[in-house]
N, C-alpha and C positions, 0 to 999 in steps of 0.2 A: 504494500500500500504506500510505503514511503517513496518507492521508486515512481509509482504513478503520481503521487503528489508532486514530486520534483519535475516529472515530465509535464504535468499539467500547468506548470508555471511559465513556460515559454513557448514560442512558436517560431516559424521560419518560412522562408521562401527562396526560390532561386530560378535562374533561367537556363534554357537548354540550347542557346545558340552555341554551336560547336564548330570550330574550324580545325582544331588539332586535338591531340589527346595527351599532352604533357600535363602531369599533375605534380604539384609540390605538396608533400605531406605536411600539414599543419593542423593544429587544433584550434578551433574557434569556439569560444564559449559565449553563449547568449547571456545578455544582462538579465538578472533575475528580478522579476517583479515581486512586490511584497505578497505574502501569503494572505489571500482574501477568500479563497475557496479551494476545496479539495476536489471539486467537480471538474474533470478534465474537459468537459464540453464548454465551460465558460472561462477557463483559466487564460486563454489567449485573447479574450475579448479586448477590443481596443485597437490602437494603431501602432504599427511597428515599422522601423526602418531596417532594410536589409542591404548588405553589400557583399559581393563575391566577384571572383575573377576566373574566367574560363578561357583558356587558350589565348591569353593576353588581352582579352576583352573585359573591361570593367562593367559590372552590372549594378545598378541601384534600383531599389524597389520600395514601394510603400504598400504594406499589408494592412487591411482592415478586416478584423474578424468579429463575428457575433455568433457565439456558440460554435458549432462544428462547421460553419460556413462563412465565407467572406469573399473579398475581392483583392486582387493585387495588381498594381501597375508597375511594370518593369521598364527601365530606360537603359539601353546599352549603346555605347559609342563604338562603331566599327572602326577598323584600322584606316579606312578611307575617309573617316570623319563623319560619315552618315550616322544619324541617331535613329535607333529603332525604339518605338514605344509600343508596348503590348499590355492589354488588360486581360486578366484571367479570373475565372471563378475558382475559388479555393475550397477544398474539403479536408477536414482534419479527421484522421482515422487512427484509433489506438491499435498498437501491435503488441506482440509478446514482449518486446524489449524497448518500447518507446511509442513514438507516433510517426505517422506519415502525413505530410501536408502536401496535397496533390492539386495541381492546377488543371483546368480544363478550358476548352473553347478560347484559345488565344485570339483575340480580336484587336483591332485598332481601338484605342480608348474612346468611349462614347458612341460606338457604332456596333453593328453586327457583322462587319466585314472581317473575315479571317485574315490573319497575318501569314503570308506564305513563308514556308520554310522555318517556322517557329514551332518547336515541340513544347507542349505544356511542361511547366516546371514540377519537379518532385523533390521534396525535402525530407530528409531523415532527421528525426530528433531523438537523441539517446541520452540517458543519464550517464554522467562521468564522475559523479561524487555527490555529496550532500548539497542539494539546491543548485546544482550546475548541470547544464545540458550541452551536448555537442550537437551542433547544427551543421548539416552538410546538404549541398545541392547534388542530387544524384540523377539528374535529368539526361546526362550525356553518355550513360553507360559506365561512368566512373564518378566518384564523389569528390567535390571540392568544398573546402571550408567556407562557412558563411558567418559574417558578423551581423548580429541582430540586436537591436535595442528598442525599447518602448519609447514612443514619442507622444 
């Protein structure tokens, strides 16, 4: 139950724009919110800022969660300077060893038009100690660390 409590305290998100497959192994620990609820369905309620890097491309996102569901907007600057903006529906699902935060329907923000060549983001959230979680974006077939904080 303590592991579920710890997992219930943070959330994450990440993008799946992939150009290469080089991964640097790092640990990113999400900022821990104060304990307000032991219910994992509401622990991520609110707004979160996420940052990660995949194949040299920086991604920044804003996640808004309400219970098990939410929305995330991702901004990524490509090497050619082009900025890609993507909005996704997000779903939080408990697993045996943490949570999965999964995106779906990547569209241009404020529209129903799909963003071509953008795979929905998938984040893995795992406990790594008392009141700490490891957050990774595993959308690309490999996982990269994600920095996440409540805003």
